[in-house]
LUMMAR-610668 format. One record per atom (N, C-alpha, C): x, y, z. Coordinates in steps of 0.001 Angstrom, whole numbers, plus 500000, padded with zeros to 6 digits. Layout:
<nodes>
XYZ/...
</nodes>
This chain:
<nodes>
494676497969555884/494760499314555089/496202499254554307/497061498879555161/498511498794554511/498528497794553315/498019496688553601/497753495718552532/497243496073551332/496033496968551543/495277497554550471/496026498309549630/496850499218550335/497664500303549669/498790499621548806/499432498366549621/500451497796548804/499854497009547649/498848496293547748/498261495608546501/497688496648545289/497446497731545745/497033498930544786/498078499211544058/499246499498544741/500421500078544218/500984498980543228/500901497801543839/501579496715542901/500858496455541566/499490496630541855/498543496553540596/498925497413539562/499030498614540047/499302499916539345/500561499749538642/501577499398539357/502953499129538828/502848498065537538/502196496828537875/501991495958536933/501481496291535708/500333497312535822/499666497803534543/500446498653533635/501450499139534506/502479500219533563/503712499472533293/503999498284533778/505202497542533169/505285497245531728/506510496972531247/506535496734529878/505980495179529474/506160494250530342/505670492967530029/504076493012529913/503489493666530753/501927493696530730/501612494557529522/502153495692529237/501909496544527875/502090495437526768/503327494872526661/503608494078525617/502486493066525443/501959492351526597/500877491441526405/499574492048525936/499347493300526271/498155493944525751/498194494164524189/499358494742523753/499541494972522463/499463493633521523/500133492530521986/499960491266521316/498405490749521356/497880491085522570/496339490465522409/495649491354521482/495949492502521315/495250493289520153/495513492978518925/496717492615518738/497182492090517290/496757490905516896/496741490068517978/496053488527517717/494589488640517467/494025489699518189/492359489913518184/492134490402516714/492993491125516272/492688491672514757/493031490341513620/493978489797514049/494240488504513084/493247487586512906/492737487242514397/491594486229514454/490077486727513773/489935487875514136/488717488534513568/488842488704511942/489938489125511541/489972489182509957/490261487936509309/491177487105509855/491573485939508958/490669484705509461/490148484542510704/489414483380510895/487764483688510728/487320484800511217/485948485148511115/485516486101510220/486560486478509279/486043487485508129/485577488536508399/485652489070509795/485255490351510105/486090491505509340/485085492560508848/485770493660508222/486919494243508946/487840494682508319/489063495202509054/488766496491509662/487701497329509487/487471498517510161/486935498149511341/485983497162511725/485371496617512880/486417496054513767/487217495062513042/488328494539513806/489297495429514531/489783496560513804/490511497547514382/489965498272515515/488769498827515339/488103499613516215/487767498741517507/487410497508517492/487161496553518540/488550496300519355/489519496174518639/490860495950519033/491435497354519808/490943498334519425/491290499669520126/490599499597521451/489327499140521638/488693499294522886/489192498083523781/489711496920523054/490291495763524034/491489496157524645/492436496808523844/493724497362524227/493535498282525413/492697499477524989/492451500424525983/491778499906527379/491007499033527341/490455498387528522/491359497620529191/492297496871528664/493223496145529148/494170496865530175/494500498107529597/495439499010530436/494621499892531284/493444499695531612/492355500436532384/492304501969531997/492137502173530665/492093503436530055/490407503551530194/490080504660530601/488609505110530699/487970504972529427/486669504503529367/485955504491528025/486008505776527439/485760506718528177/485592508205527478/486961508462526924/488078508103527425/489537508436527112/489743507468525602/489272506275525617/489472505505524591/488755506001523377/487384506422523609/486552507074522337/487206508243521973/487695509154522897/488598510368522436/489646510161521507/490417509130522050/491565508801521128/491200508220519942/490279507336520042/489769506936518633/489354507723517691/488577508864518172/487999509990517188/489165510870516835/490120511115517793/491226511868517211/492213511254516219/492398509860516370/493214509272515512/492486509030514253/491135508659514233/490379508520512931/490312510114512172/490312511163513122/490100512395512389/491411512767511849/492592512564512522/493745513096511731/494144512428510608/493819511162510361/494063510331509346/493150510958508156/491874511161508468/491117511593507434/491350512983506864/491853513830507738/492455515223507426/493648515073506565/494412514190506804/495672514055505952/495370513378504581/494506512362504732/494498511334503335/493041511370502669/492009511758503417/490694511734502741/490565511962501265/490866513301500904/490988513735499576/491871513196498681/493104512631499184/494045511892498298/493560510620497902/492902509836498798/492497508520498463/491246508526497491/490409509590497642/489201509747496824/489629510202495420/490522510890495142/490907511310494094/491740510248493400/492717509566494052/493310508588493567/492430507331492994/491524507068493897/490586505986493503/489707506343492364/489325507639492147/488407508109491117/489367507992489701/490466508453490021/491322508368488678/491606506894488065/491802506010489036/491703504588488681/490479504089487874/489352504592488497/487894504138488096/487822504733486634/488110505879486288/487860506531485131/488770505989484049/490022505610484389/491063505091483528/490489503559483095/489957503114484037/489521501588483719/488185501651482819/487335502685482985/486143502730482127/486269503439480561/487172504121480720/487426504891479357/488305504166478391/488936503156478684/489633502341477898/490991502489477856/491605503640478732/493124503874478813/493832502748479149/493493501973480209/494303500889480607/494357499825479527/493475499621478742/493701498503477545/494642499066476576/494620500518476227/495374501058475371/496855501101475833/497086501198477054/498341501197477659/498989499842477621/498286498904477791/498763497339477896/499020496965476460/498128497432475436/498530497008474077/499828497669473647/499830498921473894/501139499653473495/502487498980474030/502356498642475279/503526497969475969/503920496600475329/502747495888475032/502959494615474380/503550494585473123/502997495611472168/503671495881471100/505024496163470993/505477497010471871/506729497483472038/507672496509472393/507341495670473423/508039494633473919/508192493421473076/507189493091472266/507355491843471523/506849490574472084/506510489667471236/506201488366471790/507199487606472633/508554488033472416/509396487283473360/509621487636474654/509151488813474902/509144489447476260/507641489498476725/506739488675476698/505503488919477077/505309488976478530/506076488054479186/505753488095480654/506498489256481443/507567489816480770/508120491173481208/507186492248480945/506448492141479601/505516493113479494/504296493184480437/503976492007480776/502917491977481852/503386492627483277/504629492473483449/505341493013484777/505228494460484776/505591495049483517/505709496511483348/504201497088483240/503132496425482725/501829496810482595/501365496968484145/501566495993484871/501294496049486271/501801497158487092/503075497446486729/503795498491487368/503105499888487070/502865500007485854/502308501292485360/500971501406485740/500213500537485423/498693500477485955/498473500816487476/499276499891488122/499317499992489616/499564501339490009/500046502279489442/500197503689490158/498913504208490494/497780504224489666/496687504899490103/495588503963490521/495791502644490271/494831501498490561/495333500627491601/494481500330492587/494893499374493651/495031498005493110/495946497279493747/496321495951493157/495244495086492953/494421494859493776/493257494112493637/492341494392492284/492062495617492134/491266496174491184/491877496034490077/493279496541490007/494164496404488823/494111494948488074/494435493972489039/494507492456488603/493139492112487845/492008492477488358/490784491952488097/490514492611486755/490872493853486527/490727494634485344/491527493809484066/492753493465484409/493633492995483471/493627491461483424/492836490671484124/492789489243484071/492550488845482714/491620489374481972/491272488977480537/492526489081479697/493150490149479833/494393490226479043/495471489192479272/495471488670480348/496406487510480691/495925486184479868/494605486054479921/494261484689479168/494496484943477671/494394486173477019/494430486253475724/495877486266475295/496684486926475819/498160486931475520/498804485600475645/498389484930476853/499023483619477066/498545482709475922/497625482707475408/497215481837474392/497790482183473213/497924483533472844/498560483968471712/500093483713471716/500803483885472598/502133483664472881/502567482315473252/501540481355473424/501878479982473760/502753480041475057/502583480785476121/503338480757477376/502297480492478570/502813479956479568/501975479495480810/501511480690481410/500270480636481605/499450481716482315/499798481938483729/500526480912484245/501165481078485580/502365482024485551/503282482117484686/504163482976484666/503510484420484309/502648484488483415/502270485837483115/501226486483484379/500596485610485048/499939486020486101/500713486431487299/501872485861487679/502558486116488799/503368487357488326/503747487641487076/504617488546486678/503607489924486800/502387489930486386/501491490985486422/501253491311487977/501042490294488661/500737490630490090/501914491155490795/502972490774490378/504259491291491029/504417492877490932/504145493246489489/504292494642489307/503074495493489987/502049494949490064/501057495798490827/501272495806492341/501890494669492885/502068494694494344/503133495594494519/504155495809494015/505364496632494291/505071497976494355/504150498398493418/503790499981493600/502663500148494876/501895499233494887/500933499151495861/501537499356497180/502513498693497690/503246498757499082/504072499832499169/504451500457498187/505739501537498318/505241502999497843/504206503267497168/504030504436496319/502668505118496717/502453506354497169/501290507058497146/500859507103495790/499355507341495607/498437507482496589/497716506184497214/498669505078497073/498113503940497706/498002504035499154/496923503444499943/496611503845501092/497826503476502245/498264502447502033/499528502068503192/500571503106503195/501013503402502223/502308504259501871/501670505769502364/500630505963502008/500075507326502148/499755507419503657/499147506563504132/498972506665505810/500227506813506611/501273506141506098/502539506178506822/503162507429506567/503112507836505484/503688509163505089/503047510363505885/501754510152506022/500932511208506695/501284511239508297/501335510010508839/501690509795510249/503370510403510619/504118509927509710/505347510534509854/505838511866509337/504787512613508822/505059513828508213/506099513782507192/505758512954506176/506806512837505185/506384513503503846/506988514189503006/506661514799501796/506288513718500826/505105513661500219/504602512625499179/505457512723498132/505880513800497626/506699513662496406/507985513019496426/508724513228497665/509986512483497887/509558511115498038/508582510559498631/508325509230498751/507936508615497594/507267509464496722/507012508825495331/508246508580494523/509226509470494402/510389509343493674/511344508039494293/511358508045495675/512211506835496193/511430505603496119/510016505630496127/509390504631495967/509329503912494725/509504504796493671/509456504047492334/510744503512492247/512020504098492852/513280503571492837/513318502323493342/512794502077494524/512664500725495178/511839499726494529/510755500339494072/509629499235493482/510070498683492304/510918499308491393/511290498755490162/512168497405490244/513212497435491168/514011496087491462/513106495004492134/512173495454492979/511195494621493767/510338493931492462/509527494755491721/508906494127490713/509436493184489806/510647493459489554/511467492713488427/511876491236489184/512121491636490525/512347490283491233/511348489164491346/510033489898491414/508943489030491226/508659488295489792/509089489078488976/509187488732487369/510050487422487371/511238487857487677/512315486735487688/512085485397488231/511334485537489511/511034484189490116/509905483559489357/508877484330489016/507723483725488291/508316483016486935/509324483644486283/509920482933484889/510504481817485378/511393481830486561/512116480568486864/511334479384487403/510368479663488427/509643478727489035/508392478353488088/507813479167487191/506766478912486529/507104477839485477/508288477798484850/508627477009483833/508834475383484196/508904475229485732/508982473983486152/507559473285486435/506416474177486244/505125473814486391/504181473888485071/503684472719484772/502763472814483697/501286473233484039/501005474289483294/499505474883483507/498923474900482236/497758474511482131/496960474505480738/496454475900480535/496633476169479200/496129477560478749/494537477539478880/494114478815479292/492605478969479455/492032478744478337/490506478582478585/489632478532477287/489583479962476665/489628480024475305/489479481315474493/488302482038474945/488231483259475147/486970483959475562/486864485190474609/485783485528474229/485442486846473473/485418487921474276/485922489113473881/485741490308474450/484957491118474037/484225492023474741/483220492913474305/483909494197473594/483380494759472730/483925495899471889/483423497104472628/484272498036472782/483883499264473482/482854500166472790/481870500697473373/480924501698472716/481463502800472078/482593503269472555/483059504621472112/484749504342471864/485242505003470941/486548504989470627/487455505165471893/488519504399472295/489345504800473431/490229505754473097/490754506307474010/491840507391473936/493027507089473209/493870507852472751/495112507639471949/496136507041473171/497268506547472498/498283506210473589/498715507353474256/498989508527473742/499591509683474536/498422509923475482/497261510134475172/496150510480476071/495957509538477129/496209508189476850/496058507125477984/497095507324478978/498440507606478655/499447507614479556/499493508954480496/498867510137479660/498947511477480252/498351511449481726/497129510893482016/496582510977483439/497686510487484445/498363509465484061/499355508921485188/500639509635485064/501093510171484183/502483510783484075/502308512306484674/501263512933484363/501226514415484769/501330514446486233/500330513719487041/500340513760488373/501823513408488944/502285512410488436/503723512011488964/504749513125488829/504691513513487663/505656514619487379/505325515887488230/504262516249488378/503860517493489304/504280517330490692/503970516086491335/504391515824492561/505992515671492779/506534515158491905/508065515064491880/508659516438491731/508011517306490835/508549518727490545/508494519592491767/507179519303492543/507194520012493722/508298519723494716/508564518470494857/509723518043495845/510953518726495555/511433518661494191/512509519306493850/512511520888493977/511431521598493577/511208522962493856/511480523437495273/510905522558496327/511077522981497629/512285522419498354/513062521598497547/514198520938498118/515308521829498775/515489521591500028/516537522481500691/515870523687501404/514526523948501403/514048525103501896/513046525767500996/512430526752501491/511277527435500717/511875528396499487/511107528512498539/511495529424497577/510453530331497219/510973531704496776/509843532659496684/509498532939495085/510111532022494342/509922532302492836/508457532065492455/507941532580491380/506574532420491039/506355530857490423/507463530258489681/507385529032489234/507308528084490515/508190528220491393/508104527339492513/506786527212493465/506334528592493317/504891528687494186/504062527875493272/503870528006491990/502951527408491172/503102525769491220/504417525310491297/504694523779491326/504257523500492823/504510524197493721/504040523716494963/502691523567495184/501862524364494315/500260524254494539/500078522978493505/500437523089492416/499911521938491554/500679520645491892/501719520609492681/502302519484493081/501717518799494314/500732519553495002/500099518903496151/499325517696495635/499353516518496350/498834515347495751/497351515260495544/496657516095496384/495230516160495980/495077517130494549/495689518076494486/495623519010493203/496073518048491967/497223517520492109/498033516641491005/497029515620490617/496498514718491640/495506513682491072/494188514384490689/493600515465490986/492468516069490533/492781516490488996/494143516933488686/494468517317487285/494450516110486423/495015514961487140/494859513698486259/493484513127486025/492537513317486932/491231513031486765/490584513881485568/490989515214485596/490265516061484515/490790515789483247/492128515272483082/492763514952481753/492164513522481345/491975512843482133/491362511441481877/490012511629481473/489182512554481961/487875512886481434/487959513558480007/488708514605479923/488854515339478621/489258514485477367/490069513331477905/490448512337476684/489396511358476267/488370511253476957/487362510430476714/486321510797475627/486528510036474532/485677510561473218/484127509856473463/483387510615473213/481980510308473082/481310509982474571/481903510682475490/481402510470476863/480138511363477117/479410510799478224/477988511531478305/478133511824479679/477327513020480183/477385513625481532/476897512606482481/475927511784482186/475311510775482942/476429509777483226/477251509318482224/478207508501482515/479457508923483340/479781510260483314/480777510861484115/480278510882485446/479154511464485812/478743511548487038/478617510156487689/478281509204487015/478197507762487483/479607507324488016/480538507582487204/481924507092487366/482640507814488589/482111509274488730/482620510047489948/482112509498491275/480744509073491046/480094508284492391/480704507186492610/481077506338491578/481699504944491681/483033505123492522/483774506149492119/485106506481492615/485120506725494033/484075507663494403/483745508085495873/483331506904496667/482624506057496015/482120504891496786/483128503855497244/484167503554496145/485248502759496443/486128503301497449/486346504649497380/487298505247498356/486774505100499830/485429504926499937/484863505067501176/485336503813502078/485249502640501453/485613501485502199/487242501443502443/488046502010501763/489547502336502158/489573503189503158/488831504366503098/489084505303503953/488683504835505629/487687504214505581/487306503691507043/488327502707507443/489086501953506766/489839500941507253/491294501908507675/491479502880506911/492671503572507250/492300504495508666/491125504943508579/490822505875509799/490722504978511060/490241503692510879/490416502794512011/491823502471512449/492589502252511435/494130502031511752/494794503085512566/494338504460511995/494744505684512847/494250505855514304/492959505243514494/492402505055515723/493097504166516719/493527502819516114/494171501933516853/495591502461517292/496295503307516420/497487503893516511/497555504857517777/496334505740517715/496106506579518807/496058505954519984/495282504847520288/495205504082521458/496590503689522014/497390503156520957/498666502765521380/499758503802521825/499578504930521132/500243506025521503/499974506518522915/498654506369523362/498142506832524575/498824505862525723/499105504665525271/499861503879526148/501310503953526421/501806504881525671/503278505285525770/504082503836525685/503596502996524810/504331501837524595/505770501960524099/506017502972523230/507310503030522584/508260503479523800/507984504186524717/508938504735525916/509453503339526542/508474502460526858/508663501265527559/509485500360526564/509294500310525410/509997499300524453/511285499984524354/511637501158524247/513035501733524251/513964501226525332/513323500938526479/514135500545527719/514552499180527633/513995498415526838/514073496928526646/514853496422525308/514605497008524312/515343496557523027/516423497634522776/517402497122522135/518680498032521460/518085498758520378/517144499677520377/516429500230519116/517569501101518345/518472501635519095/519498502521518292/520168501713517412/520548500241517642/521340499502516681/520422498907515655/519188498876515784/518343498303514873/517819499160513575/517687500385513772/517375501274512847/516446500875512042/516488500888510528/515441500482509575/514856498952509571/515866498174510336/515515496729510341/514227496509511304/514114497405512296/512887497096513370/511530497331512432/511248498582511807/510054498513511140/509882497452509947/510832497117509294/510736496258508409/510361494717509033/510933494233510056/510549492969510601/509206493003511329/508880494068511925/507501494141512538/506518494193511453/506611494744510504/505754495126509420/505566493623508767/506605493029508475/506622491627507778/505807490513508696/506207490550509903/505425489711510931/503889490055510972/503636491190510970/502082491536511004/501532491146509823/502114491434508583/501541491327507402/501220489770507214/502364488953507659/502404487415507555/501353487046508425/500764487691509388/499762487027510542/498594487473510050/498293488752509581/497005489135509280/496583489322507602/497544489196507027/497270489350505444/497234490883504703/496865491758505276/496636493007504696/497842493895504857/498376494246503503/499502495083503580/499160496515504345/498000497021503915/497557498284504359/497498498408505894/496803497256506388/496490497267507881/498007497224508600/498984496320507979/500306496110508634/500946497481508457/501055498057507582/501699499395507436/501190500355508515/499904500655508313/499185501586509269/499439501334510674/499345500137511171/499468499748512510/500856499843513010/501994499476511955/503368499616512502/503745501130512490/503201502013511538/503582503377511509/503122504053512766/501896503637513344/501448504292514413/502412503779515718/502972502432515554/503815502208516700/505175502735516607/505882502889515401/506942503230515192/507340504776515348/506170505522515105/506368506901515098/506809507532516395/506540507231517617/507125507782518683/508667507210519010/509046506064518286/510422505509518401/511254506038517485/511011506966516574/511988507259515477/513287507922516138/513214508840517096/514568509566517785/515446508130518282/514776507257518834/515597506075519524/516061505206518425/515312504958517317/515873504297516140/516864505085515241/517153506300515374/518100507067514842/517383507511513369/516150507537513431/515517507766512062/514724509260512230/514903510104513246/514356511165513342/514862512311512567/514604512131511425/515078513365510281/514322513125509187/514332513977508210/513434513757506979/513890512591505930/515144512400506019/515574511048505253/515331509835506075/515378509980507494/515052508882508297/513613508579508252/512631509304508242/511444509102508084/511245508549506798/511782508942505580/511659508260504347/512143506872504359/513220506605504904/513770505215504964/512975504266505760/512294504809506921/511376504185507733/510059503713507040/509599504679506290/508135504255505328/508523503272504425/509836503311503767/510063502416502490/510302500996503085/510955500972504452/511097499578505135/509948499045505412/508833499806505844/507630499200506133/506974498889504919/507137499539503741/506656499198502568/507205497829502057/508434497594502346/509041496467501876/508569495162502807/508492495500504070/507911494419504906/506569494047504550/505672494958504093/504311494741503795/504167493866502456/505256493575501793/505134492712500663/505013491292501121/505610490871502260/505849489598502639/505165489152503970/504603487991504149/504634486837503233/503196486809502854/502892486637501559/501499486597501194/501204485249500917/499970484910501456/499504483342501606/497979483336501854/497488482369502263/496105482203502287/495119483308502988/495780483923503878/494863484948504545/494947486430503985/495530486488502697/495597487598501987/494508487748500941/493700488638500763/492679488770499647/493305488661498489/494331489448498157/495097489599496825/495484488227496496/495978487414497344/496278485989496940/495124485119496297/493883485433496866/492837484629496268/492158485321495023/492564486763495015/492032487445493637/492817486670492427/494178486776492748/495054486157491624/494566484771491297/494308483897492519/494158482681492088/492853482378491212/491809483179491731/490385483257491231/490425483470489651/490882484675489332/490787485351488151/491910484842487219/492863483964487561/493733483395486664/493547481817486620/492545481416487294/492232479832487341/493372479066487864/494131479589488845/495356478658489341/494978478297490620/495327476975490882/495033476289492131/495995476723493262/495710476352494584/496303476758495583/497826476336495690/497949475256495280/499482474661495210/500250475391494326/499785475822493189/500736476624492393/500829478099492859/499977478607493486/500114479825494285/501102479866495345/500833478914496144/501998478673497375/503450478507496760/503656477791495624/504730477398495116/505540478580494406/504643479465493686/505206480481492928/504895481845493408/503718482211493623/503362483637494116/503868483882495498/503800483029496655/504412483226497715/505625483413498132/506537482662497277/507975482736497380/508394484092496613/507543484453495549/507800485752494810/507696486891495900/506604486972496699/506540487847497673/507693488097498687/508316486988499004/509340486915499831/510530487554499092/510914487119498071/511993487765497169/511553489321497011/510488489694496872/510099491190496647/510462492084497809/510028491380498972/510474492064500200/511738492127500604/512544491030500434/514216491158500681/514770492129499693/514356492056498504/515136492793497419/514728494248497929/513610494641498018/513153496009498534/513790496366499691/514045495627500777/514549496178501908/516210496257501708/516781495370500891/518253495558500452/518401496817499796/517518497354498768/517604498551498115/517539499715499169/516553499619500205/516443500546501105/517853500818501983/518397499527502334/519706499585503091/520705500273502073/520760500088500922/521723500892500122/521457502213499948/520199502572499898/519743504008499791/520028504670501134/519986503933502253/520389504510503557/521892504900503620/522618504150502837/524172504558502762/524369505803501882/523495505928500944/523817507041500020/523033508228500675/522107508419501429/521455509579501925/522134510148503217/522229511270503223/522878511998504500/521737511836505692/522156511616506759/521279511608508156/521325512832508963/
</nodes>
């Protein structure tokens, strides 16, 4: 009897020890990596399966695991569901009404033939605000082929320059899912993240362009075959109308943050900005502007595009929800409390979320999954990291965004999108694009460190 009590006590102690909990966490992460990278299991199912695996390993009851999964999934949907749907819909409308082509042509004309690769980087940055990086690259891939031939420049340089601009905003700026999910989990104002994210994303994007220009010149890549492009059935919007659906939501969200800075305001203008600057409202206004600027549109076309936007958002939302579910199971383990007793978290600060996100992104390939998973892990550790303040939350999210850029290689879907639609071989991608993502991550984190010195804690 005494032996049974001793062994039971020892087993319970083992199950709640830090080494065992760390082993369970690593098993869950490895499980996600193997399922998504090796067996190509969709991220949603991999995350849900990992939630059950980790929960069962720590002897959590199945009913408790299910409750944590439901609560984590539901909390993320409550915070992000409408934002992701409206952001995806805006990108879909801009793609189909010709606005993206108009913006691209305008930037190329202004920059001139001498700065074609820089133009592609800027195009990627601007188009990437409402459009996810994979979709944005596919949309603009034909533009790469055309201007590379016209300017007699290597398509490798233009391709990686464009990809860098798209990736920078995808990892750092809402309404992209990773940054949005992290902001929701850490209760961070979207407008403040948008402003700071743009500040960090600009040098990150330019570092990718700089590396592409330097490394691309050393490699000979044949110009692609000339292809004919289809003529749109209706006249596209003007340049002003094309930029407006992107600029207005950004300004509204930024204005809301400035209006509410330092506390609540009772003025009518501040109240109006607070309403219109809500991400869902601001993005909805952008969708309406994009639809109103579409000449010759038909009701049937509009409804089809709205349906397409909602359907695209569905696949993203289930991944985000599953990430929230996995995070809820981790939170129920109280892993953060055990971790604080082992690592000198107080001295690590923003380095901790950056390193952990970098490792997870490198291991499993998805920037979105990496940010969501680490945000769930870091959230209870914020006081111990010295980041339990509004500015601390901001710096933490930006650090995770920087980490989620690196290191992109063969397990990253975006890696293969670039290779496929630009006709680049794997060797070229590993020699130019993969190092570009490392530079982007390091430059981004350096900018976050500088920002941490400027912001009051």
